[in-house]
C-alpha positions in Angstrom: 31.9 16.4 -4.4 28.4 15.1 -4.9 27.3 14.6 -8.0 23.6 15.1 -7.2 21.5 17.1 -4.5 19.2 14.2 -4.2 19.2 10.5 -5.1 15.8 8.6 -5.3 16.0 4.8 -5.2 13.2 3.2 -6.6 11.0 4.0 -9.2 7.6 2.8 -7.9 4.9 5.2 -6.9 6.7 6.6 -3.9 9.9 7.1 -5.7 8.4 8.1 -9.0 6.2 10.7 -7.3 9.5 12.2 -5.1 11.4 12.4 -8.3 8.9 14.0 -10.3 8.4 16.8 -7.6 12.1 17.1 -7.4 12.3 17.6 -11.3 9.8 19.8 -11.6 11.3 22.2 -8.8 14.5 22.2 -10.5 16.3 20.0 -8.3 19.7 18.3 -9.4 18.2 14.7 -8.7 19.0 11.3 -10.0 16.3 8.1 -9.9 17.9 4.8 -9.4 15.6 1.7 -10.6 16.7 -1.9 -10.6 14.3 -2.8 -13.3 15.5 -3.0 -16.9 12.6 -1.2 -18.2 9.2 -0.2 -17.6 6.4 -1.6 -17.7 7.9 -4.1 -15.1 6.2 -6.8 -13.4 4.3 -5.7 -10.2 2.1 -8.1 -8.2 -0.3 -6.0 -6.3 -4.0 -5.5 -5.9 -3.9 -2.0 -7.6 -6.5 -0.5 -5.4 -6.6 3.5 -5.4 -9.3 5.0 -3.2 -11.0 8.2 -4.8 -9.3 10.7 -2.4 -6.1 10.0 -4.4 -7.6 12.1 -7.0 -8.1 15.1 -4.7 -4.5 14.8 -3.4 -3.1 14.2 -7.0 -5.1 15.5 -9.7 -2.8 14.6 -12.8 -3.9 11.0 -12.0 -7.2 11.7 -14.0 -4.9 12.0 -17.2 -3.0 8.9 -15.9 -6.3 6.8 -15.5 -7.3 8.0 -19.0 -3.8 6.3 -20.4 -4.0 3.2 -18.3 -7.4 2.2 -18.2 -9.3 1.8 -14.8 -12.2 -0.1 -13.4 -14.5 2.3 -11.3 -15.8 0.3 -8.2 -19.2 1.4 -6.8 -20.0 -1.8 -4.9 -18.3 -3.5 -1.9 -19.1 -6.9 -0.7 -17.7 -7.9 2.9 -17.9 -11.5 4.5 -17.1 -12.2 7.9 -15.7 -15.6 9.3 -19.3 -16.8 10.1 -20.6 -16.3 6.7 -22.4 -12.9 7.5 -22.2 -10.1 5.1 -22.7 -6.5 4.4 -22.9 -4.6 1.2 -22.5 -1.0 0.1 -23.3 0.3 -3.0 -23.2 4.0 -4.2 -23.3 6.2 -7.6 -19.8 7.7 -7.1 -16.7 5.5 -7.3 -15.7 4.1 -4.0 -12.3 2.8 -5.5 -10.4 2.9 -8.8 -8.7 -0.7 -9.8 -5.7 -0.4 -11.8 -3.0 -2.9 -13.2 0.2 -2.0 -11.6 2.1 -2.6 -14.6 0.7 0.2 -16.6 0.1 2.7 -13.7 3.7 2.4 -12.3 5.1 2.7 -15.8 3.0 5.9 -16.5 4.2 7.5 -13.2 7.7 6.5 -14.2 7.4 8.1 -17.8 6.4 11.4 -15.8 9.5 11.3 -13.6 12.0 10.3 -16.3 10.8 13.4 -18.4 12.4 15.8 -15.8 15.4 14.1 -14.1 17.8 11.6 -15.5 17.3 7.8 -14.6 19.9 4.9 -14.3 17.7 1.7 -15.1 18.9 -2.0 -14.2 20.7 -0.5 -11.4 20.7 -2.4 -8.1 22.1 -0.6 -5.1 24.2 -2.6 -2.9 25.8 -0.2 0.0 24.7 3.2 1.3 27.4 5.0 3.0 26.4 8.2 5.1 29.4 10.4 5.3 29.9 14.0 6.7 29.5 15.6 3.4 27.3 13.4 1.5 26.2 9.9 0.8 27.7 7.3 -1.3 25.6 4.7 -3.1 27.5 1.6 -4.8 25.8 -0.7 -7.2 26.2 -4.1 -7.8 28.2 -3.5 -10.8 30.9 -1.6 -9.2 29.5 2.2 -10.2 29.2 4.5 -7.1 26.9 7.6 -7.2 27.1 10.6 -4.8 24.8 13.1 -3.6 23.9 15.3 -0.7 21.1 13.3 0.4 19.0 10.1 -0.6 15.4 9.1 -0.7 14.9 5.6 0.1 11.5 4.4 -2.0 13.1 0.6 -2.6 10.2 -1.4 -1.3 9.4 -3.3 1.7 12.8 -5.1 1.9 14.6 -1.5 1.6 18.2 -1.7 1.6 18.1 1.9 2.4 16.3 1.6 5.5 18.7 -1.1 6.6 21.8 0.4 5.9 20.6 3.7 7.5 19.7 1.9 10.6 16.0 2.7 10.3 14.7 -0.9 10.1 16.2 -3.2 12.5 13.0 -5.4 13.5 12.3 -9.3 12.5 10.6 -9.2 9.1 8.3 -12.1 10.6 7.1 -9.8 13.1 6.5 -6.8 10.9 5.2 -8.2 7.7 2.2 -9.9 5.8 2.6 -11.8 2.6 0.1 -11.5 0.2 -0.3 -14.4 -2.5 -2.3 -13.6 -5.7 -2.6 -14.2 -9.2 -3.4 -11.4 -12.1 -5.1 -13.2 -14.7 -6.8 -11.8 -18.2 -10.7 -12.0 -18.1 -10.2 -14.3 -20.9 -9.0 -17.1 -18.6 -11.1 -16.1 -15.3 -13.8 -13.8 -14.6 -15.6 -11.9 -11.6 -19.2 -12.7 -11.2 -19.9 -9.0 -10.3 -17.2 -6.8 -12.4 -18.5 -3.8 -10.6 -17.7 -5.2 -7.2 -14.8 -5.5 -4.8 -15.4 -8.7 -2.6 -13.5 -8.8 0.5 -13.6 -11.9 2.8 -12.3 -11.5 6.6 -12.4 -14.8 7.1 -8.5 -16.0 7.5 -8.4 -15.0 11.3 -5.7 -17.5 12.4 -3.6 -16.2 9.4 -4.0 -12.4 9.7 -6.4 -12.3 7.3 -8.2 -11.6 4.5 -9.0 -12.8 1.0 -10.1 -10.5 -2.0 -11.3 -10.3 -5.6 -10.6 -7.3 -7.3 -11.8 -7.0 -11.0 -10.0 -4.9 -13.4 -10.5 -3.5 -16.6 -9.0 -6.5 -18.5 -7.6 -8.6 -15.7 -8.8 -10.0 -12.3 -6.9 -10.2 -8.9 -7.7 -12.9 -6.7 -5.8 -13.6 -3.6 -5.3 -13.9 0.2 -3.2 -12.6 3.1 -1.7 -14.0 5.9 1.0 -13.0 8.7 4.6 -13.6 7.7 5.3 -15.8 10.5 2.5 -18.3 9.3 3.5 -18.2 5.9 7.2 -19.2 7.1 5.8 -22.2 9.3 2.6 -23.1 7.3 2.7 -22.1 3.8 6.5 -21.9 2.8 6.9 -24.0 -0.5 2.8 -24.5 -0.4 1.7 -21.3 -1.4 0.3 -22.2 -5.1 -1.7 -25.1 -3.5 -3.2 -23.1 -1.1 -4.1 -20.2 -3.5 -5.4 -22.7 -5.9 -7.7 -24.1 -2.9 -8.8 -20.7 -2.3 -9.8 -20.1 -5.9 -11.9 -23.3 -5.9 -13.7 -21.9 -2.6 -14.5 -18.6 -4.4 -15.6 -20.8 -7.7 -17.9 -23.0 -5.5 -19.5 -19.9 -3.9 -20.2 -18.5 -7.4 -17.7 -15.3 -7.1 -15.6 -16.2 -10.1 -15.5 -18.6 -12.9 -12.8 -19.9 -15.4 -9.5 -21.3 -14.3 -6.7 -20.4 -12.3 -3.3 -19.7 -13.8 -0.1 -21.2 -11.7 2.2 -19.2 -13.8 0.5 -16.0 -12.5 0.6 -16.7 -9.0 2.9 -14.3 -7.0 4.0 -13.9 -3.4 5.2 -10.4 -2.0 5.5 -8.9 1.5 3.5 -6.0 2.6 4.4 -3.8 6.1 1.4 -4.2 8.6 3.0 -2.4 11.5 2.5 1.1 10.4 5.2 3.7 9.7 8.9 2.8 11.0 9.6 4.2 14.5 11.9 6.9 12.6 11.4 7.5 8.9 14.5 9.8 8.6 18.2 10.2 9.5 21.4 12.2 8.7 20.9 12.7 4.9 18.4 9.8 4.5 14.3 10.0 4.0 12.2 6.6 3.9 9.2 6.7 1.7 6.3 4.1 0.7 6.8 0.7 1.4 10.6 1.5 2.5 9.1 3.4 5.5 6.0 1.0 6.3 3.7 3.5 4.7 0.7 1.1 4.3 -2.7 0.9 6.0 -2.2 -2.0 8.5 -6.0 -2.9 8.2 -6.7 -2.5 4.5 -3.5 -3.1 3.1 -3.9 -0.2 0.9 -0.4 1.3 -0.2 -0.5 3.4 -3.1 -1.9 6.5 -2.1 0.3 6.6 1.0 3.3 6.0 -1.1 2.6 8.7 -3.3 1.8 11.1 -0.3 5.1 10.1 1.4 6.9 10.3 -1.8 5.6 13.9 -2.5 6.1 15.0 1.4 9.9 13.7 1.2 10.4 15.3 -2.2 9.2 18.8 -0.3 11.6 18.1 2.6 14.6 17.1 0.4 14.0 20.5 -1.4 13.9 22.3 1.8 17.4 20.8 3.1 19.1 21.6 -0.3 17.8 25.5 -0.1 19.0 25.4 3.7 22.4 23.4 2.8 21.2 21.3 5.6 20.8 17.5 5.6 20.9 16.5 9.4 18.4 14.9 11.4 17.1 18.4 12.9 16.5 19.8 9.1 14.9 16.6 8.1 12.8 16.0 11.0 10.3 18.1 9.1 9.3 15.5 7.0 8.0 13.3 9.7 6.3 16.2 11.3 4.5 16.6 7.9 3.3 13.2 7.0 2.1 12.6 10.7 0.1 15.7 10.1 -1.4 14.4 6.9 -1.7 10.5 7.3 -0.3 9.7 10.4 -3.5 9.3 12.6 -5.0 7.2 9.7 -2.0 4.7 9.9 -1.9 4.4 13.6 -5.7 4.1 13.7 -5.3 0.9 11.2 -2.9 -0.8 13.0 -5.2 -0.5 16.2 -8.1 -1.9 14.2 -5.9 -4.5 12.5 -4.7 -5.8 15.9 -8.0 -5.8 17.5 -10.2 -7.3 14.6 -7.6 -10.2 13.6 -7.4 -11.3 16.8 -10.7 -12.3 17.4 -13.2 -13.7 14.7 -16.2 -12.7 17.0 -15.3 -9.0 16.7 -15.5 -9.4 12.9 -18.8 -11.2 12.8 -20.3 -8.7 15.4 -19.3 -5.8 13.0 -20.1 -7.0 9.9 -23.6 -8.5 11.3 -24.2 -4.5 12.5 -23.0 -3.1 9.1 -25.9 -5.5 7.6 -28.4 -3.9 9.7 -27.4 -0.5 9.4 -26.9 0.8 6.1 -25.1 4.2 7.2 -22.8 1.9 9.5 -22.2 -0.2 6.3 -21.2 2.9 4.1 -18.7 4.3 6.6 -17.1 1.0 7.7 -16.8 -0.2 4.2 -15.7 3.3 3.2 -13.1 3.4 5.9 -11.7 0.0 4.5 -11.8 1.3 1.0 -10.3 4.6 2.1 -13.5 6.6 1.1 -14.2 7.5 4.6 -12.3 8.7 7.8 -11.8 6.8 11.1 -13.5 10.1 12.7 -16.8 9.9 10.7 -16.8 5.9 11.4 -16.2 6.5 15.1 -18.6 9.4 15.4 -21.5 7.7 14.0 -21.0 4.5 16.2 -20.8 6.7 19.3 -24.4 8.2 18.7 -25.7 5.1 16.7 -29.3 3.9 17.1 -28.3 0.1 16.7 -29.3 -1.7 19.8 -26.6 -1.1 22.6 -25.4 -4.6 23.1 -24.8 -4.8 19.4 -22.9 -1.5 19.3 -21.0 -2.1 22.5 -19.4 -5.4 20.8 -18.6 -3.1 17.8 -17.1 -0.3 19.7 -14.8 -2.8 21.6 -13.8 -4.4 18.5 -12.8 -1.0 16.9 -11.6 0.6 20.0 -14.1 3.3 20.5 -14.7 2.8 23.9 
């Protein structure tokens, strides 16, 4: 007989959000987390678009707990050095340190359901009457179903047969450091700086100034990392920092001990995010914006929707794919178009530096285009808003023609 109705694997934003919803609804659930304690180390840019406060109002309280840097200015630079800047009175983005942010979400989940800390799941077995999760210490946990929120390298996704592709084809690698402001400072603490300059490597560079730290790093495709940068990431990162210092974007010294590299899904959600007795949320299901690499808001949204689908399954006492298909319908309705567009734009822009140059130059001439494109990049404006403006833009037709082609607007 199953010990629990639902087991959530992974205590990051997706898992903690799912666990909180389940616990608040009185579902008999368990949260399994491999970290021994929170806060735990988590390399990440830590950017949340302002829309997250609409979707999850309680984050206002979380922001007060952990401290947040509200960003009102964004600088965007293209491969040829062209740039566009957008500034506005209201926050475009909220920057948090994931160590504290994740811990705050986890505390809320742990207050409403039991938690197994320091527990790594080794195998998932789906049976006719439930699921079995075996930990590396030999313990076995049973439930009617499982929500896998166990990172981009999700064991749940692999063992459920939902992730089958090659990692090098579906992931990027983000290489970054998170350094106290006493050691390194951003020239503009009110500004997120994005550099769409590393075209052959997928890429982007970024500077995210937080309340007491600064995040600085770059991303590249997994295949490029494996063939060109494996074992040389720290040196490459140090060179990137030196370039940013020479351009006046940062000052201070890089901290090699703070360098981290981690995978990011860049191919959109998996072909299927559910199976018999299994749902995937967050990075485990590929819920990351393929253009901006924003993941937190998608993780929390997918975690919340997975919990709702699990609650419906528990109530119906049905855990087959026909029942759990409601989850995929729900996330596609809320965030599906956004994620699909992000994959298309990423493929178009990062395969042609000329397209990026044309887009950024056009944004530099047209304040409204800059607002919408940078807003889209930060999750503050929608694809539909950007597309609608560009289709009726007064920017010269030959300029806008290249930009529309770059973004696939036709």
